[in-house]
C-alpha positions as CSV (number, residue, x, y, z in Angstrom):
1,X,91.2,63.7,-4.2
2,X,92.1,61.0,-2.1
3,X,95.9,62.3,-1.5
4,X,94.7,65.8,-0.6
5,X,92.2,64.4,1.7
6,X,94.7,62.4,3.4
7,X,97.8,64.7,3.2
8,X,95.0,67.6,5.0
9,X,94.1,65.4,8.2
10,X,97.9,64.5,8.2
11,X,98.5,68.1,8.9
12,X,95.8,68.2,11.2
13,X,97.4,65.2,13.5
14,X,100.7,66.8,13.1
15,X,99.6,70.2,13.7
16,X,97.9,68.6,17.3
17,X,100.6,65.9,18.2
18,X,103.7,67.3,16.3
19,X,106.0,65.0,14.1
20,X,107.5,61.8,15.2
21,X,111.0,62.6,15.6
22,X,113.7,60.5,15.7
23,X,115.5,59.4,19.2
24,X,118.4,61.2,20.7
25,X,121.0,59.1,19.4
26,X,119.9,59.2,16.0
27,X,119.3,63.0,15.6
28,X,123.1,63.2,17.0
29,X,124.3,60.6,14.1
30,X,122.2,62.4,11.5
31,X,123.8,66.0,12.9
32,X,127.6,64.7,12.6
33,X,127.1,62.6,9.1
34,X,126.3,65.8,7.6
35,X,128.6,67.4,5.1
36,X,129.1,70.7,6.7
37,X,130.0,69.0,10.1
38,X,132.5,66.3,8.1
39,X,133.9,69.5,6.3
40,X,134.4,71.2,9.5
41,X,135.9,68.2,11.5
42,X,138.5,67.8,8.5
43,X,139.1,71.3,8.7
44,X,139.5,72.0,12.5
45,X,141.8,68.7,12.4
46,X,144.1,70.3,9.9
47,X,144.3,73.6,12.2
48,X,144.8,72.3,15.2
49,X,147.2,69.4,14.3
50,X,144.8,66.4,15.8
51,X,144.1,63.3,14.1
52,X,140.5,63.1,12.0
53,X,139.1,60.6,15.1
54,X,140.2,62.9,18.0
55,X,138.5,66.1,16.2
56,X,135.9,63.5,15.5
57,X,135.0,62.8,19.2
58,X,135.4,66.5,19.9
59,X,132.4,67.1,17.5
60,X,130.9,64.1,19.3
61,X,131.2,65.9,22.8
62,X,130.1,68.7,21.1
63,X,126.4,67.5,20.0
64,X,125.9,65.7,23.3
65,X,126.0,68.7,25.0
66,X,123.9,70.6,22.8
67,X,121.3,68.0,21.9
68,X,117.7,67.6,23.7
69,X,116.5,64.3,25.2
70,X,112.6,64.9,24.9
71,X,110.1,62.9,26.2
72,X,106.3,63.3,25.5
73,X,105.4,61.2,28.6
74,X,107.9,63.8,30.8
75,X,105.9,66.5,29.1
76,X,102.5,64.9,30.2
77,X,103.4,64.0,33.7
78,X,104.5,67.5,33.8
79,X,101.4,69.2,32.7
80,X,99.2,68.8,36.2
81,X,102.5,69.9,38.0
82,X,102.6,73.4,36.0
83,X,99.0,73.7,36.0
84,X,99.1,73.8,39.9
85,X,102.3,76.0,39.8
86,X,100.7,78.6,37.6
87,X,97.4,78.4,40.0
88,X,99.4,78.9,43.1
89,X,101.8,81.7,41.8
90,X,99.6,83.7,39.6
91,X,96.0,85.1,39.8
92,X,95.5,84.4,35.6
93,X,97.3,83.2,32.8
94,X,96.0,84.2,29.9
95,X,96.7,83.6,26.2
96,X,95.7,86.3,23.8
97,X,94.8,85.9,20.0
98,X,95.8,82.4,20.3
99,X,92.8,81.0,19.1
100,X,93.9,80.3,15.4
101,X,97.4,78.7,16.1
102,X,96.1,75.1,15.1
103,X,95.5,76.6,11.7
104,X,98.5,78.9,11.7
105,X,100.7,76.3,12.0
106,X,99.2,73.2,9.9
107,X,101.1,71.9,7.0
108,X,104.0,74.4,8.4
109,X,107.1,74.2,11.0
110,X,106.4,76.4,13.5
111,X,109.1,78.8,15.1
112,X,108.2,80.3,18.2
113,X,110.1,84.1,19.1
114,X,109.0,84.9,22.7
115,X,110.5,88.1,24.6
116,X,112.5,86.6,27.3
117,X,111.6,88.3,31.0
118,X,112.0,85.3,33.6
119,X,113.1,81.8,33.5
120,X,109.3,80.6,34.1
121,X,109.2,81.5,30.2
122,X,110.6,78.5,29.4
123,X,108.0,76.6,31.3
124,X,104.7,78.8,30.2
125,X,104.8,78.7,26.6
126,X,104.8,75.0,26.3
127,X,102.4,74.6,29.0
128,X,100.1,76.7,27.2
129,X,100.7,74.6,23.8
130,X,99.7,71.7,25.6
131,X,96.9,72.7,26.8
132,X,95.6,73.4,23.4
133,X,96.5,70.3,22.6
134,X,99.6,71.6,20.1
135,X,103.2,70.1,19.7
136,X,105.7,71.1,22.4
137,X,108.5,73.1,20.8
138,X,112.1,71.9,21.4
139,X,113.4,75.0,23.1
140,X,116.9,76.7,22.8
141,X,118.2,77.6,26.4
142,X,121.7,79.4,27.0
143,X,123.9,76.5,28.5
144,X,124.0,78.6,31.7
145,X,121.1,76.3,32.8
146,X,123.0,73.4,31.8
147,X,123.5,72.4,35.5
148,X,123.3,69.0,37.2
149,X,119.9,67.8,37.8
150,X,118.0,71.1,36.3
151,X,119.7,70.7,32.8
152,X,118.7,67.0,32.5
153,X,115.1,67.7,33.6
154,X,114.8,70.6,31.0
155,X,116.6,68.5,28.0
156,X,113.6,66.1,28.9
157,X,111.2,68.7,28.6
158,X,112.7,70.0,25.1
159,X,115.2,72.1,25.6
160,X,118.7,71.8,23.7
161,X,122.0,73.8,24.4
162,X,123.7,76.6,23.1
163,X,126.9,78.6,24.8
164,X,126.7,82.1,24.5
165,X,129.2,82.5,22.3
166,X,131.3,80.4,20.1
167,X,132.8,82.7,17.7
168,X,136.1,81.3,16.5
169,X,135.1,77.8,17.4
170,X,134.1,77.1,13.9
171,X,133.5,73.3,14.6
172,X,131.0,73.7,17.4
173,X,129.4,76.3,15.1
174,X,128.8,73.6,12.5
175,X,127.6,71.0,14.8
176,X,124.9,73.4,16.2
177,X,123.9,74.4,12.7
178,X,123.4,70.9,11.6
179,X,121.7,70.1,14.4
180,X,118.7,72.8,14.5
181,X,118.7,71.9,10.4
182,X,118.1,68.1,11.2
183,X,115.3,69.3,13.5
184,X,113.7,71.8,11.3
185,X,114.1,68.8,8.1
186,X,112.0,66.4,10.6
187,X,109.2,69.2,11.0
188,X,109.9,69.8,14.5
189,X,108.5,72.7,16.3
190,X,111.4,75.2,17.6
191,X,111.3,77.7,20.3
192,X,114.1,80.4,21.2
193,X,114.3,83.9,22.8
194,X,115.4,86.2,20.1
195,X,116.7,88.9,22.6
196,X,119.4,86.3,23.8
197,X,119.1,86.8,27.5
198,X,116.7,88.3,29.8
199,X,115.6,92.1,29.9
200,X,116.2,93.1,33.1
201,X,114.2,96.5,32.7
202,X,110.8,95.1,31.1
203,X,112.1,96.9,28.1
204,X,112.2,94.8,24.7
205,X,116.2,94.3,24.1
206,X,117.4,94.3,20.3
207,X,117.6,90.8,18.5
208,X,120.4,88.9,18.3
209,X,120.0,87.4,14.8
210,X,122.4,84.5,14.6
211,X,120.0,81.9,15.6
212,X,117.4,83.1,13.3
213,X,119.9,83.3,10.5
214,X,120.6,79.5,11.0
215,X,117.1,78.9,11.0
216,X,116.2,80.3,8.0
217,X,119.0,79.0,6.0
218,X,117.8,75.5,7.3
219,X,114.2,76.7,6.4
220,X,114.8,77.4,3.7
221,X,116.6,74.4,2.3
222,X,113.1,72.3,3.2
223,X,110.6,73.4,0.7
224,X,108.4,70.7,1.1
225,X,107.6,72.2,5.2
226,X,108.1,76.0,5.0
227,X,108.3,77.4,8.3
228,X,106.1,80.0,10.1
229,X,107.6,82.4,12.6
230,X,105.6,83.4,15.4
231,X,106.2,86.2,17.9
232,X,105.2,86.2,21.3
233,X,105.1,89.1,23.6
234,X,105.0,87.9,27.8
235,X,103.7,90.4,30.5
236,X,104.0,89.3,34.1
237,X,102.4,91.8,36.5
238,X,105.5,90.7,38.7
239,X,108.5,88.6,37.5
240,X,110.1,85.6,39.6
241,X,113.5,87.3,39.5
242,X,112.4,90.9,40.5
243,X,114.7,90.9,43.5
244,X,117.8,90.1,41.7
245,X,117.0,92.4,38.5
246,X,116.6,95.4,41.1
247,X,120.1,94.5,42.9
248,X,121.8,94.1,39.2
249,X,120.3,97.4,38.3
250,X,121.6,98.9,41.3
251,X,125.0,97.7,40.7
252,X,125.7,94.2,42.1
253,X,127.0,91.7,39.4
254,X,124.9,89.0,37.9
255,X,124.7,86.2,39.5
256,X,125.5,82.9,37.9
257,X,122.3,79.8,37.8
258,X,123.3,77.4,40.3
259,X,121.2,74.6,42.2
260,X,121.5,77.0,45.5
261,X,119.8,80.5,43.1
262,X,116.5,77.5,41.9
263,X,116.2,76.7,45.7
264,X,115.8,80.5,46.0
265,X,113.8,80.8,43.4
266,X,111.5,78.0,44.7
267,X,111.2,79.7,47.9
268,X,109.9,83.0,45.9
269,X,107.3,80.8,44.5
270,X,105.2,81.2,47.7
271,X,104.4,84.7,47.0
272,X,101.5,85.9,44.7
273,X,102.6,88.0,41.8
274,X,99.5,89.2,40.3
275,X,98.2,88.3,36.3
276,X,100.7,87.0,33.6
277,X,99.4,87.6,29.7
278,X,100.6,86.1,26.4
279,X,100.3,87.5,23.2
280,X,100.2,86.0,20.1
281,X,101.8,88.5,17.5
282,X,100.9,87.6,13.5
283,X,102.6,85.2,12.3
284,X,104.9,85.2,9.6
285,X,105.1,83.1,6.7
286,X,108.7,82.5,5.5
287,X,108.5,81.8,2.3
288,X,106.0,83.7,1.3
289,X,108.1,86.6,2.3
290,X,110.5,85.1,0.7
291,X,108.7,84.9,-2.7
292,X,107.7,88.5,-2.6
293,X,111.1,90.2,-1.7
294,X,113.6,87.7,-3.2
295,X,111.3,86.3,-6.1
296,X,113.8,83.2,-7.7
297,X,115.4,81.9,-4.1
298,X,114.2,78.4,-4.1
299,X,116.4,75.7,-5.0
300,X,117.9,74.8,-6.7
301,X,118.4,78.5,-7.8
302,X,121.0,80.5,-6.2
303,X,120.5,81.3,-2.5
304,X,119.2,84.7,-1.4
305,X,121.4,87.5,-0.9
306,X,121.3,87.7,3.0
């Protein structure tokens, strides 16, 4: 009875404050020690004709490129600044159907799956979760945002970086998957945009399944803390990048992110842009779904047929 009560209060505390993650260097070391990464290092060394030590350095450089450097103190310091930002730019920011989130994620590892409309999406969801005393998620971001200064700031806020494409680079893929699995093993909340990139038209884009596949594989290997997928729709009355989207739709080439483009975005923050509505969708409890559709999947039995 006492154990059940302690587990209940532990789950409630974790739901509000998040898990105690190892620091960045410890997570990187854990990532590189994983057998899948060691196997990929051996295969890459053989294929490329490199020494094992050189290939290990390459794998470490990938891990350093990927890993977040989350600071809870930084998140707390940013909160009043973001509150001022939303109050200046938008008439209101409303969260719908989020009143039961604490109960939804208690005892689970949440994976937030918002649609992607604007660069402000990276700031909006963590802000709303922190406002409700819920853990700030580790967010997967495209490495096009890993630019000087901005890249480090986003890392402090929990961003970890993923290349737009790494097909054919099995070593990078193994390092990234191992890092994601390490986060999930420790119970970290995750966030990523399942569409992959920002929608330029307001329409929902076809989902990219690669990161979701990695998440499910890692999550199903951790039955002690099951995953819950939380779909989220974000609707802006006017997005910050609207002028750029119109130019792209008119035939101009897509502009790369840079400090100059960030500065232009900051200038545009002076214009009022109406309302923002964030809608929490019905949660999907992954282990329950697999029990229903793939009975017998649980370890040590055979993995489900994907």
